[in-house]
C-alpha positions in Angstrom: 3.3 -65.5 -8.3 4.3 -67.6 -5.3 1.2 -68.9 -3.6 0.6 -70.5 0.0 -1.6 -73.0 0.5 -4.4 -73.1 3.2 -7.2 -75.1 4.2 -9.5 -75.3 1.4 -8.1 -72.0 -0.1 -4.9 -70.7 -1.7 -3.8 -67.1 -1.0 -1.5 -64.8 -2.1 0.8 -63.9 0.9 0.6 -60.2 0.2 -3.0 -59.8 0.0 -3.2 -59.2 4.0 -0.7 -56.6 3.8 -2.5 -54.9 0.8 -5.7 -55.1 2.9 -4.2 -53.2 6.0 -2.9 -50.7 3.5 -6.4 -50.1 2.2 -7.7 -49.9 5.7 -4.8 -47.4 7.0 -5.6 -45.4 3.3 -9.4 -45.2 4.5 -8.9 -44.3 8.2 -6.4 -41.6 7.0 -8.9 -40.0 4.6 -11.5 -40.1 7.3 -9.2 -38.4 9.6 -8.5 -35.8 7.1 -12.0 -35.0 6.6 -13.0 -35.3 10.3 -10.1 -32.8 10.8 -11.3 -30.7 7.5 -15.0 -30.3 9.3 -13.6 -29.3 12.4 -11.5 -26.5 10.8 -15.0 -25.5 9.0 -17.0 -25.3 12.4 -13.9 -23.5 14.2 -13.8 -21.0 11.2 -17.6 -20.5 11.6 -17.9 -21.1 7.5 -21.4 -19.9 6.7 -22.2 -19.4 2.8 -25.8 -18.4 4.0 -24.5 -15.3 5.5 -22.0 -14.7 2.2 -25.5 -15.2 0.1 -27.3 -12.7 2.4 -24.1 -10.0 2.4 -23.8 -10.1 -2.0 -26.1 -7.2 -2.4 -24.5 -5.3 0.4 -21.6 -5.9 -1.9 -23.2 -5.1 -4.7 -24.3 -1.9 -3.3 -20.9 -0.9 -2.4 -19.5 -1.6 -5.7 -22.0 0.7 -7.6 -21.2 3.5 -5.1 -17.7 3.0 -5.6 -17.7 4.1 -9.3 -16.8 6.4 -10.9 -13.3 6.2 -9.0 -12.9 9.8 -6.8 -9.6 11.4 -8.3 -9.9 14.8 -5.9 -7.2 13.5 -3.7 -5.1 11.8 -6.7 -1.8 13.4 -5.6 -2.1 12.6 -1.7 -2.7 9.3 -2.6 0.3 9.0 -5.0 2.3 10.3 -2.3 0.9 7.6 -0.3 1.7 4.9 -2.5 5.3 6.4 -2.9 5.6 6.1 0.7 4.5 2.4 0.6 6.9 1.9 -2.5 9.8 3.3 0.2 8.7 1.5 3.2 9.0 -1.9 1.1 12.3 -1.1 -0.5 14.2 0.0 2.8 12.6 -2.2 5.2 13.8 -5.1 2.6 17.2 -3.5 2.4 17.6 -3.3 6.0 16.4 -7.0 6.1 18.9 -8.4 3.7 22.0 -6.7 5.8 20.3 -8.4 9.0 20.0 -11.6 6.9 23.9 -11.9 5.9 25.4 -12.7 8.9 22.6 -15.1 10.2 22.3 -17.2 6.8 26.3 -17.7 7.2 25.5 -19.2 10.6 22.4 -21.1 9.5 24.1 -22.8 6.5 25.2 -26.1 7.5 28.2 -26.5 5.0 29.8 -23.2 6.1 28.7 -22.4 9.4 31.8 -22.0 12.0 30.4 -24.3 14.4 27.1 -26.6 14.8 26.3 -24.8 17.8 25.8 -21.5 16.3 23.7 -23.4 13.3 21.0 -24.4 15.8 20.6 -20.9 17.4 20.6 -19.2 14.1 17.6 -21.5 12.5 15.9 -20.7 15.7 16.2 -17.1 15.2 15.0 -17.4 11.7 11.9 -19.2 12.4 10.8 -16.7 14.9 11.4 -13.8 12.4 9.6 -15.8 10.0 6.7 -16.6 12.1 5.8 -13.3 13.0 4.1 -11.5 10.3 5.5 -7.9 9.5 1.9 -6.8 10.3 2.5 -7.8 14.0 6.1 -6.6 14.2 4.8 -2.9 12.7 1.9 -3.1 15.3 4.9 -3.3 18.1 6.9 -0.7 16.6 3.9 1.8 16.1 3.7 1.3 19.9 7.5 2.2 20.3 8.5 4.7 17.8 4.9 6.1 17.2 3.1 6.5 14.1 4.3 6.8 10.3 6.3 4.8 8.1 9.1 4.2 9.8 7.2 1.6 12.2 6.1 0.0 8.8 10.2 -0.3 7.6 11.1 -2.0 11.2 8.3 -4.4 10.7 9.2 -5.2 7.2 12.7 -5.5 8.0 12.3 -8.0 10.7 10.3 -10.5 9.2 12.1 -10.2 5.5 15.4 -10.6 7.4 13.9 -14.2 8.7 12.7 -14.8 5.1 15.4 -14.0 3.1 18.2 -15.5 5.7 15.8 -19.0 5.4 16.2 -19.1 1.5 19.8 -17.9 1.3 21.0 -20.4 3.8 18.9 -23.1 1.4 20.8 -21.8 -1.7 24.0 -21.8 -0.2 23.8 -25.5 1.2 23.0 -26.6 -2.3 26.0 -24.9 -3.9 28.6 -26.8 -5.4 30.9 -28.1 -3.0 33.9 -28.4 -5.4 34.8 -24.7 -5.9 34.7 -24.2 -1.9 36.8 -27.6 -1.1 39.2 -26.5 -3.8 39.8 -23.0 -1.9 39.5 -24.6 1.5 42.5 -27.0 0.7 44.6 -23.8 0.1 44.4 -22.9 3.8 42.3 -19.6 2.9 40.1 -18.4 5.7 36.5 -18.8 5.8 35.7 -15.4 4.8 37.8 -15.8 1.8 36.4 -19.1 0.8 33.1 -17.5 1.1 33.9 -14.5 -0.9 36.0 -16.4 -4.1 34.3 -19.7 -4.1 30.8 -19.5 -2.6 29.5 -15.9 -3.7 30.2 -16.1 -7.4 28.4 -19.8 -7.4 25.1 -18.4 -5.5 24.8 -14.8 -6.5 22.1 -15.2 -9.1 20.0 -17.0 -6.7 20.9 -14.6 -3.8 19.7 -11.7 -6.0 16.6 -13.4 -7.3 15.6 -14.2 -3.8 16.1 -10.5 -2.7 14.2 -9.3 -5.7 11.2 -11.7 -5.2 10.9 -10.4 -1.3 11.3 -6.9 -2.3 7.9 -7.7 -4.4 6.4 -9.5 -1.3 7.6 -6.4 1.0 5.8 -3.6 -1.2 2.4 -5.6 -1.2 2.7 -6.4 2.5 3.4 -2.7 3.0 0.1 -1.8 1.6 -2.0 -3.0 4.7 0.5 -1.8 7.3 -1.5 1.2 7.7 -4.2 -0.6 9.3 -2.2 -0.5 12.5 -0.9 3.1 11.8 2.2 2.3 10.1 1.6 5.0 7.1 1.5 4.3 3.3 -1.7 4.2 1.6 -3.1 1.3 3.4 -3.9 4.0 6.0 -5.8 6.0 3.3 -7.6 2.6 2.5 -8.6 2.1 5.8 -9.8 5.6 6.6 -11.8 5.4 3.3 -13.8 2.4 4.4 -14.3 3.5 8.0 -16.1 6.8 6.1 -17.8 4.6 3.4 -16.1 6.6 1.0 -16.2 3.7 -1.5 -15.4 5.7 -4.7 -12.4 7.1 -3.0 -11.6 3.4 -1.9 -11.9 2.5 -5.5 -9.2 4.6 -6.7 -6.7 3.5 -3.9 -7.5 0.0 -5.0 -6.4 1.1 -8.5 -3.4 2.6 -7.7 -2.3 -0.3 -5.7 -3.0 -2.4 -8.6 -1.2 -0.3 -10.8 1.8 0.1 -8.3 2.3 -4.0 -7.7 1.9 -4.5 -11.4 4.9 -2.1 -12.0 7.1 -3.5 -9.5 6.4 -7.0 -10.5 7.1 -6.4 -14.1 10.8 -4.5 -13.1 11.5 -7.4 -10.8 10.9 -10.0 -13.3 13.0 -8.2 -16.0 15.8 -8.0 -13.5 15.5 -11.8 -12.8 15.6 -12.9 -16.4 18.8 -10.8 -16.9 20.3 -12.4 -13.8 19.4 -16.2 -14.5 
């Protein structure tokens, strides 16, 4: 190591830089710790309240057993309603996502001027949760699962289009360039060069969003958008914990089956 001689000592030229780096690291950790402490304060985290509430939770859990299966047929219909909301909402979202993702993908967008607003639209749709969308649609179209379908569709459209545009941007450029040099129109380039390359990735994304949409649909009933979430809210409001346990078991079974189906299809696609 090359050294520089100072008055009465020999120092390495990199020591000052190393010291500044350590100071910066310590300052960064201190700042992060301060911000986290502020978050704990703003979120009003109080483990004492949790400890005091544990006996109440234990009492509710004891009252929930055995599960109430008296209205099982009605709850099963509500579960099917939830699956339908997630499925239809995802398909509507995918249809909305197709044109937007083609505009948002930098490598195939017709114009850079269209790319920026398309990505802004995606940020808006992804930034607003389906729960919030459903709340607005309940006010617009009334109570029921249709409001949930619309809420899921808009949020799913933003997420699907975002992931699809990223998959398109990472596609191999060779086939696209080969078809482009023949003078083919942009739609033909997408149809014959791009789609065959990225189709497995697009399909996997769509299946994942289908799973997510069904899970999200389980709570949309809280705002009156139908599905099994509405039954869950009513049961908790009435302190009918045995019925609430039955609903939770149905939700767990429903989500597990959907996840298994989706995973099996994805394995065939990859």
